[in-house]
N, C-alpha and C positions, 0 to 999 in steps of 0.2 A: 681467597679473598677475603679478607677482615674488613668486618664495616662498625664503624664510629657511631650509633645515634647524636645525630648536632638539634634536638629540636627542643631541649630544655638550655635555654638562651634568652639573655636578659631583656636582647631588646624582642620578643615576643610579649604583646600585649596579657598573654595571658598567666605565661611561666610566671616572665618577669615583676608582674606586680602579683607573683605567688613570694618573689622570690624578696622582694621590696616589705612585702608584712607576716615576712616565715611564715608560711600557708604550706606545709607539708602534702598536704592529701595533694593535690595539682600533681606536684614534682614528683610521688609519688607512683600516681597514676599511671603519668606518663613514661617511667620506667621501668614499670611493669609490664607498659607494652611495646617499649624499646626490646626491653627483654625477651617478653615472645614473642617479637617477629626478629628477632636473630640476632640480633646485635653485639657486636664481639665486646663493646664498651659501649656505660651511656656516659655522653661526653656532658661535662658543666662548664658552661659558658658563661661566666659573672661579669664579661667584660671586662673593660676597665679598673673597675670596682677601686679606684684609689682612696676612697677614705674608708669604706665600710669592708674589702675584699677579703684582711685576714677572719675577720666576725662570721663574716658569710660562707665562704667556704668552711669554715673549725663548722660551723651550722651545718652547713650542707651534702658534708661525704658523709656524714651518720645518719641525717634522716635515707638517703638514699640506698645503701648501707642497711636499714632496718629491711625493707624489701626486699631488693634485688642481691644477688649471687656476684654479680656481674663487676669486673669492674672501674672505674673511672676514670677519664680520660679530661686531666685540670684542665681546663681552657682561659688562659686570661692574662694581659700585659704585667699582671697583677707580679711577682717577683715573689711577691712577702705572702702573700693568698696561693699563691702554687704549693709554697711549702707550708701553711696553717692546712692545705689540704694533703699534701704529703703521709704530715704527722696524724692525720687520722683516718688516715687510707689502713684499714686492720684486713683486708680479703682480694686476694690475687692480687696481680703485679700494679700498681700502678702509670696512669700513663700520661704523657706532659703532653699536652698539646697547643704549644709549638714550642721549638726554637730556632731562631733565624741564624744565616751564618752573619753575625755581627756577632765584634768579642763582647763585647758589654753584656750581653744576650747569653751569650756562651759561658762565659766567665760567673757569673752566677747559676744559670741552671744546668750544669753539667758535670758541679759535682752533687748539688742535687739529687739526681738519679744516679749516681755512684750514692750516695748516705741511705737513701732509701726505695735501691735498686728496681728503678723504674724506669721504664722503655720512655722513647720522648720519639715525636714526631721532629723530623727534621727537613726542614724550609731550606729550600736550594735555593733563597733570595736571600740578600743584603746588600749593603748600602746601593753600589754600583747596578743589583738586579742580577738574574740569572734563570732565565724567560724557556720555556721546554724550547727545546731544538728548534729550528724552524729551517735554517742552512744549512749546508755540510761545514759548514765550519766550527759551529756551536758543539761538536763532541766535545770539545778539546777545553770551550769555558762551562760546562757542565760539568770538565773530571774538573779542572781546577775548584768549582765552587766545590764538588763534594769534598774535598782533598781536606779542610779542617773535621768534617765526620768523623773520616775512615784515621787519621794523624790522632784523635783526642785516645788522652788517656785516660779520658771515664768512660769511653766506651766499650769497654773491652766484656763485660760483661751485659751493657743493656742490648736491645734491641733495637736499632733503629728502624722508624719507618719514613719515609722519604716520601714530601708526596710535593708535586711540581706545582708553581702557580698558575695557577689551571688565561688558556688566551683571553 
């Protein structure tokens, strides 16, 4: 089993404030705690970060890597911020957290995963949804939902983490 430390989140009062103020200390302390607790990745969840995403991720990745040798999970819906984080990620292999089965998301993020040698979490739901199996007919739906990942020419060297949407 692999674990992602998901506490560094802009929605948190403490860490959200630290991110907005570019206050490295509480963020670094959390990253160290997560590394010491055995997390395989430290998740950097900056939310949508529409206006400040690239700048924030460019600042945040090196700040966390100053104190931990763990790979980072770059967690935002802002594609430009993901790329900015990938450019700054120089330790270990980064993780894009995550890519949904939506053509526009796959078209934008799979080439980045290939270019920066990043793993990614493949979410098995898209515009029509793709739920965890609840009936005997659903294995077929789940297989058809995962087919874009399996057939993607970008997935050859990346390890794809499959995360099913919780019920």
